[in-house]
C-alpha positions as CSV (number, residue, x, y, z in Angstrom):
1,M,0.0,0.0,0.0
2,L,1.2,3.6,-0.7
3,M,0.6,6.6,1.4
4,S,0.6,10.0,-0.3
5,W,0.0,13.6,0.4
6,S,-1.1,16.4,-1.8
7,P,1.1,19.3,-3.0
8,E,-0.5,21.8,-0.7
9,E,0.6,19.7,2.3
10,C,4.2,19.8,1.2
11,Q,5.9,22.7,3.0
12,G,9.5,23.7,3.3
13,E,10.6,23.9,-0.4
14,P,9.4,25.8,-3.4
15,Q,6.4,24.5,-5.3
16,G,8.6,24.2,-8.4
17,D,10.5,21.4,-6.7
18,R,7.3,19.5,-5.8
19,H,8.3,16.4,-7.7
20,T,11.5,16.0,-5.6
21,L,9.7,16.9,-2.4
22,C,6.5,15.0,-2.4
23,A,6.5,11.2,-2.2
24,R,4.4,8.3,-1.1
25,L,5.5,6.0,1.6
26,V,5.4,2.3,0.6
27,E,4.1,0.4,3.6
28,K,5.7,-3.0,4.4
29,P,3.7,-5.8,2.9
30,D,2.5,-8.6,5.1
31,R,4.6,-11.2,3.4
32,G,8.3,-10.8,2.6
33,S,10.5,-7.8,3.3
34,E,10.7,-4.6,1.4
35,E,13.9,-5.7,-0.3
36,H,11.9,-8.1,-2.4
37,H,9.5,-5.4,-3.5
38,E,9.3,-5.3,-7.3
39,P,8.2,-2.1,-9.1
40,G,5.1,-2.3,-11.2
41,L,3.5,-5.3,-9.4
42,G,0.1,-5.1,-7.8
43,P,-2.5,-2.3,-7.6
44,I,-1.6,1.2,-6.6
45,I,-3.5,2.2,-3.5
46,T,-3.0,5.6,-1.9
47,R,-4.2,7.5,1.1
48,T,-3.2,10.8,2.6
49,A,-0.2,10.7,4.8
50,S,0.4,13.0,7.7
51,G,2.5,13.6,10.8
52,P,5.7,11.6,11.2
53,A,5.9,10.2,7.7
54,L,5.9,13.7,6.1
55,A,8.2,15.1,8.8
56,F,10.7,12.2,8.2
57,W,10.8,12.7,4.5
58,Q,11.3,16.5,4.8
59,A,14.0,16.0,7.5
60,V,15.9,13.6,5.2
61,L,15.6,16.0,2.2
62,A,17.0,18.9,4.3
63,G,19.7,16.8,6.0
64,D,18.3,17.5,9.4
65,V,20.1,14.7,11.3
66,G,18.5,15.7,14.7
67,S,15.0,15.4,13.4
68,V,15.7,12.2,11.6
69,S,17.2,10.7,14.8
70,Q,14.3,11.8,16.9
71,I,11.7,10.3,14.5
72,L,13.5,7.0,14.2
73,A,13.8,6.8,18.0
74,D,10.0,6.9,18.3
75,S,8.8,3.4,17.7
76,S,5.2,4.5,17.5
77,T,5.8,6.1,14.1
78,G,6.4,2.7,12.5
79,L,9.1,4.2,10.3
80,A,12.3,2.4,9.6
81,P,15.7,3.7,8.3
82,D,15.1,1.8,5.1
83,S,11.5,2.7,4.5
84,I,10.7,2.8,0.8
85,F,9.2,5.9,-0.8
86,D,7.7,6.3,-4.3
87,T,8.6,9.7,-5.7
88,S,6.8,9.3,-9.0
89,D,4.2,11.8,-10.0
90,P,0.8,10.2,-10.7
91,E,-0.4,13.2,-12.7
92,R,2.6,13.1,-15.0
93,W,2.1,9.3,-15.4
94,R,-1.5,9.8,-16.4
95,D,-0.5,12.4,-19.0
96,F,2.2,10.0,-20.3
97,R,-0.3,7.1,-20.5
98,F,-2.7,9.4,-22.4
99,N,0.1,10.4,-24.9
100,I,1.2,6.9,-25.6
101,R,-2.4,5.8,-26.2
102,A,-2.6,8.5,-28.8
103,L,0.4,6.9,-30.5
104,R,-1.5,3.5,-30.4
105,L,0.9,2.2,-27.7
106,W,-0.2,0.8,-24.4
107,S,1.3,0.8,-21.0
108,L,-0.3,-1.4,-18.3
109,T,2.3,-0.7,-15.6
110,Y,2.6,2.2,-13.2
111,E,6.0,3.9,-13.6
112,E,7.3,3.8,-10.0
113,E,10.4,5.6,-8.8
114,L,11.2,3.9,-5.6
115,T,13.9,5.2,-3.2
116,T,14.8,5.1,0.5
117,P,16.1,7.8,2.9
118,L,19.6,6.3,2.4
119,H,19.4,7.0,-1.3
120,V,18.2,10.5,-0.8
121,A,20.9,11.3,1.8
122,A,23.6,9.9,-0.5
123,S,22.4,11.8,-3.6
124,R,22.2,15.1,-1.7
125,G,25.5,14.7,0.2
126,H,24.0,14.5,3.7
127,T,26.9,12.5,5.2
128,E,25.7,12.7,8.8
129,V,22.2,11.5,7.9
130,L,23.7,8.7,5.9
131,Q,25.8,7.6,8.9
132,L,22.8,7.7,11.2
133,L,20.7,5.6,8.9
134,L,23.4,3.0,8.5
135,R,23.9,2.8,12.3
136,R,20.2,2.3,12.6
137,G,20.3,-0.7,10.3
138,A,19.7,0.6,6.8
139,K,21.0,-1.9,4.2
140,P,23.8,-0.3,2.1
141,D,23.0,-2.4,-1.0
142,S,19.2,-1.9,-0.9
143,A,18.0,-1.1,-4.4
144,P,14.2,-0.9,-4.5
145,G,14.3,1.3,-7.6
146,G,17.2,-0.4,-9.3
147,R,20.0,1.7,-8.0
148,T,21.9,1.5,-4.7
149,A,22.8,4.5,-2.5
150,L,26.3,4.0,-3.8
151,H,25.2,4.6,-7.4
152,E,23.4,7.8,-6.3
153,A,26.4,9.1,-4.4
154,C,28.8,8.4,-7.3
155,A,26.4,10.0,-9.8
156,A,26.3,13.2,-7.7
157,G,30.1,13.2,-7.0
158,H,29.8,13.1,-3.2
159,S,33.0,11.4,-2.2
160,A,32.4,11.6,1.5
161,C,29.1,9.7,1.1
162,V,30.9,7.1,-1.2
163,H,33.5,6.5,1.5
164,V,30.8,6.1,4.2
165,L,28.9,3.5,2.1
166,L,32.0,1.5,1.2
167,V,33.1,1.3,4.8
168,A,29.6,0.1,5.6
169,G,30.0,-2.8,3.2
170,A,28.4,-1.5,0.0
171,D,29.3,-3.5,-3.1
172,P,31.4,-1.4,-5.5
173,N,30.6,-3.8,-8.5
174,T,26.8,-4.0,-8.3
175,P,25.1,-3.0,-11.6
176,D,22.1,-0.7,-11.6
177,Q,18.8,-1.2,-13.5
178,D,20.6,-0.1,-16.7
179,G,23.5,-2.5,-16.2
180,K,26.0,0.3,-15.2
181,R,28.3,-0.1,-12.3
182,P,29.3,2.7,-9.8
183,L,32.5,3.4,-11.8
184,H,30.4,4.1,-14.9
185,L,28.3,6.7,-13.1
186,C,30.9,8.8,-11.4
187,R,30.4,12.5,-12.2
188,G,30.5,15.9,-10.6
189,P,33.3,17.8,-8.8
190,G,34.3,14.8,-6.7
191,V,34.6,12.3,-9.6
192,L,38.3,11.5,-9.2
193,E,38.0,11.0,-5.4
194,C,34.9,8.7,-5.9
195,V,36.7,6.6,-8.6
196,E,39.8,6.2,-6.4
197,L,37.7,5.2,-3.4
198,L,35.8,2.6,-5.5
199,L,39.0,1.1,-6.9
200,K,40.6,1.0,-3.4
201,F,37.6,-0.9,-2.1
202,G,37.7,-3.5,-4.9
203,A,35.9,-2.1,-7.9
204,H,36.9,-3.9,-11.1
205,V,38.8,-1.3,-13.2
206,D,37.6,-3.0,-16.4
207,G,34.1,-3.9,-15.1
208,R,31.7,-3.8,-18.1
209,S,28.2,-2.5,-18.4
210,E,25.7,-5.2,-19.1
211,D,24.3,-4.1,-22.4
212,E,26.9,-1.9,-24.1
213,E,29.8,-3.9,-22.5
214,E,31.7,-0.7,-22.0
215,T,34.4,-0.3,-19.4
216,P,34.8,2.9,-17.2
217,L,37.6,3.9,-19.6
218,H,35.1,4.0,-22.5
219,T,33.0,6.3,-20.3
220,A,35.9,8.6,-19.5
221,A,36.8,8.8,-23.2
222,R,33.2,9.7,-24.2
223,L,33.2,12.4,-21.6
224,G,36.5,13.7,-22.8
225,H,37.8,13.5,-19.2
226,V,41.6,13.4,-19.4
227,E,42.3,13.2,-15.6
228,L,39.8,10.4,-15.1
229,A,41.2,8.4,-18.0
230,D,44.7,8.9,-16.6
231,L,43.6,7.6,-13.2
232,L,42.0,4.5,-14.7
233,L,45.0,3.7,-16.8
234,R,47.3,4.0,-13.7
235,W,45.1,1.4,-12.1
236,G,45.6,-1.0,-15.0
237,A,42.6,-0.3,-17.3
238,C,43.0,-1.9,-20.7
239,P,43.5,0.8,-23.4
240,D,42.2,-1.5,-26.1
241,A,39.1,-3.0,-24.5
242,R,36.2,-3.3,-27.0
243,N,32.6,-2.8,-26.3
244,A,29.7,-4.6,-28.0
245,E,30.1,-2.7,-31.2
246,G,33.9,-3.1,-31.3
247,W,34.7,0.4,-30.1
248,T,37.9,1.0,-28.2
249,P,38.4,4.0,-25.8
250,L,40.5,5.6,-28.6
251,L,37.6,5.4,-31.0
252,A,35.3,6.9,-28.4
253,A,37.8,9.7,-27.7
254,C,38.1,10.6,-31.4
255,D,34.3,10.8,-31.6
256,V,34.1,13.6,-28.9
257,R,31.9,16.4,-30.3
258,C,31.8,20.0,-29.5
259,Q,28.4,21.4,-28.5
260,S,28.9,24.9,-30.0
261,P,31.5,26.7,-32.1
262,T,32.7,28.6,-29.1
263,D,34.0,25.5,-27.3
264,A,35.6,24.0,-30.4
265,A,39.2,24.8,-29.4
266,A,38.7,23.5,-25.9
267,T,37.0,20.3,-27.1
268,T,39.8,19.6,-29.7
269,G,42.4,20.3,-27.0
270,R,40.9,17.7,-24.6
271,C,40.5,15.2,-27.4
272,F,44.2,15.6,-28.4
273,Q,45.3,15.1,-24.8
274,L,43.1,12.1,-24.3
275,C,44.3,10.5,-27.5
276,S,47.9,11.2,-26.7
277,L,47.4,9.6,-23.3
278,L,45.7,6.5,-24.7
279,L,48.4,6.0,-27.4
280,S,51.2,6.4,-24.9
281,A,49.5,3.7,-22.9
282,G,49.6,1.3,-25.8
283,A,46.3,1.8,-27.6
284,D,46.1,0.6,-31.1
285,A,46.0,3.7,-33.4
286,D,44.3,1.8,-36.2
287,A,41.8,-0.3,-34.3
288,A,38.6,-0.7,-36.4
289,D,35.1,-1.3,-35.1
290,Q,32.5,-3.6,-36.6
291,D,31.8,-1.1,-39.4
292,K,35.6,-0.8,-40.2
293,Q,35.6,2.7,-38.8
294,R,39.0,3.7,-37.5
295,P,40.1,6.5,-35.2
296,L,41.3,8.5,-38.2
297,H,37.8,8.4,-39.8
298,L,36.2,9.7,-36.6
299,A,38.8,12.4,-36.0
300,C,38.3,13.7,-39.5
301,R,34.6,13.7,-39.2
302,R,34.7,15.7,-36.0
303,G,37.3,18.1,-37.3
304,H,40.0,17.3,-34.8
305,S,43.0,18.3,-37.1
306,A,45.6,18.0,-34.4
307,V,44.4,14.4,-33.6
308,V,44.4,13.6,-37.3
309,E,48.1,14.6,-37.5
310,L,48.9,12.7,-34.3
311,L,47.3,9.5,-35.7
312,L,49.1,9.8,-39.1
313,S,52.4,10.3,-37.3
314,C,51.7,6.8,-35.7
315,G,51.8,5.3,-39.2
316,V,48.1,4.8,-39.9
317,S,46.9,4.8,-43.5
318,A,45.4,8.0,-44.9
319,N,43.5,5.9,-47.4
320,A,41.8,3.2,-45.3
321,M,38.2,2.7,-46.1
322,D,35.3,1.9,-43.8
323,Y,32.6,-0.6,-44.6
324,G,30.8,2.0,-46.6
325,G,33.8,2.8,-48.8
326,H,34.5,6.1,-47.1
327,T,38.1,7.2,-46.7
328,P,39.3,9.7,-44.0
329,L,39.2,12.4,-46.7
330,H,35.5,11.7,-47.4
331,C,34.8,12.0,-43.6
332,A,36.6,15.3,-43.4
333,L,34.5,16.7,-46.3
334,Q,31.3,15.3,-45.0
335,G,31.6,16.4,-41.4
336,P,28.7,18.1,-39.5
337,A,28.3,21.9,-39.5
338,T,29.9,22.1,-36.0
339,A,33.2,20.9,-37.6
340,L,33.4,24.0,-39.7
341,A,34.4,26.0,-36.7
342,R,37.6,23.9,-36.6
343,S,38.8,24.8,-40.1
344,P,38.4,21.4,-41.9
345,E,40.8,22.7,-44.6
346,H,43.6,22.0,-42.1
347,T,42.5,18.4,-41.8
348,V,42.3,18.0,-45.6
349,R,45.8,19.5,-46.0
350,V,47.2,17.1,-43.4
351,L,45.6,14.1,-45.2
352,L,46.9,15.2,-48.6
353,N,50.4,15.7,-47.3
354,H,50.3,12.1,-46.0
355,G,49.3,10.7,-49.3
356,A,45.5,10.7,-49.4
357,V,44.2,10.2,-52.9
358,R,41.6,12.6,-54.2
359,V,39.9,10.1,-56.5
360,W,40.2,6.4,-55.8
361,P,38.7,4.0,-58.4
362,G,38.7,1.2,-55.8
363,A,36.2,3.2,-53.8
364,L,33.7,3.4,-56.7
365,P,30.8,0.9,-56.9
366,K,31.7,-2.4,-58.3
367,K,28.3,-2.7,-60.0
368,H,29.3,-0.1,-62.7
369,Q,32.9,-1.2,-63.1
370,R,32.7,-1.0,-66.9
371,F,31.4,2.6,-66.8
372,Y,34.2,3.8,-64.4
373,S,36.8,1.9,-66.4
374,S,35.7,3.6,-69.6
375,L,35.5,7.0,-67.8
376,F,39.2,6.8,-66.7
377,A,40.2,5.5,-70.1
378,L,39.0,8.8,-71.6
379,V,41.3,10.9,-69.5
380,R,43.2,13.3,-71.8
381,Q,41.8,11.4,-74.8
382,P,39.5,12.8,-77.6
383,R,35.9,11.5,-77.6
384,S,35.0,8.9,-80.2
385,L,33.5,9.7,-83.7
386,Q,30.4,7.8,-82.6
387,H,29.8,10.1,-79.7
388,L,30.6,13.3,-81.7
389,S,28.1,12.1,-84.4
390,R,25.4,11.7,-81.9
391,C,26.0,15.1,-80.5
392,A,25.8,16.7,-84.0
393,L,22.6,14.8,-84.9
394,R,20.8,15.7,-81.6
395,C,21.8,19.3,-82.0
396,H,20.4,19.4,-85.6
397,L,17.1,17.8,-84.5
398,E,16.8,19.9,-81.3
399,G,13.1,20.6,-80.6
400,V,11.7,17.7,-82.6
401,L,13.8,14.8,-81.2
402,P,10.9,12.8,-79.7
403,H,9.1,12.8,-83.0
404,A,11.9,12.7,-85.5
405,L,14.2,10.0,-84.1
406,P,11.7,7.1,-84.2
407,R,11.2,7.9,-88.0
408,L,14.8,7.5,-88.9
409,P,15.6,4.2,-90.8
410,L,18.2,3.0,-88.2
411,P,18.9,-0.3,-86.4
412,S,17.2,-0.4,-83.0
413,S,20.5,-0.5,-81.2
414,L,21.7,2.6,-82.9
415,L,18.3,4.3,-82.3
416,R,18.5,3.6,-78.6
417,Y,22.0,5.1,-78.6
418,L,20.7,8.3,-80.1
419,Q,17.8,8.4,-77.6
420,L,20.4,8.3,-74.8
421,D,19.4,4.8,-73.6
422,F,21.4,3.9,-70.5
423,E,24.7,2.2,-71.2
424,D,27.5,1.5,-68.7
425,V,30.2,2.6,-71.1
426,L,31.4,6.0,-72.3
427,Y,32.6,6.4,-75.9
């Protein structure tokens, strides 16, 4: 059963923050413990909450350790340090259900967002409240909503909370509902401290996410976080680990994109530092993914000219083709608009100076090989008399071609030639 209160009963924070303030307390079921609660199962029953439940929730949100201690000490409230709250918004859920019905899609489950005071304290950096809840018996690895408190603390970058949870026995290798481990989620100002704590307490430096099969080094590369990548490499991260699509951290680093022209220089600088770091750690400069894309292709597409020069200095080919037949030069010329701020002509010049060919017959479609062979055979050669005769006759009959040509006493093959019937050969 769920207990809820209306927005007007929520006091102490702005109404604009109602979704983070208001919640429904999930009462303990008669059978089993709350740790076996599964989101989406059973009917949603609500009734207005009041008194200690509301005061407890507000005290945890505010980090008021004195009030939290006082409420938990009162056994008559029936509240536990690992009480489960549902913070989802029923009104938002109703709107969502209406919208997906309009798209002819159906949702028969209520989208619950379950959390505990331990999760809230960890996500908000309330270290004293966190310590109190753990002393009172809160389970450090409880994950009613799919994430543990350690996931929340890492995602918010609260290193002090991460340390408290790890000392209390939190598992640093537990995946969340999306298959990501705490090391994949570390963000914020305390990211380096959080990562180092996790590694010291036994986190696997090359632990993979469940779906993408990415390591924390992939995540650092995608974020363009040089210091984080350096820390992971010093702890033994594999510089050539491949994810489910065959991407290495170097490929991810070369694919870093700038969000606006104003940050182009800073983005390219971080990308260059990151690629230099990975290459010095032994990363393969020419590692290709499942689509045969190489770091050089991606660096050219994103306009990272300094990275392009770095990769070419490592001996990679300036003419390697991906699965679609694109060379690095193609990628440089077909880059997105944001790459224009980084002067793609510099990238093109570097490629040409390293032997990139401007026209490569091998990259042309094999289906029309006769056409392309005849095209290149005509280079610096005069056109055939047959072709010139056709041009003269068509010019003479201009304006009456559709009517005049069929009346000429010519073989059908020659008539089709005069009517520009498709042939895969140039004369």
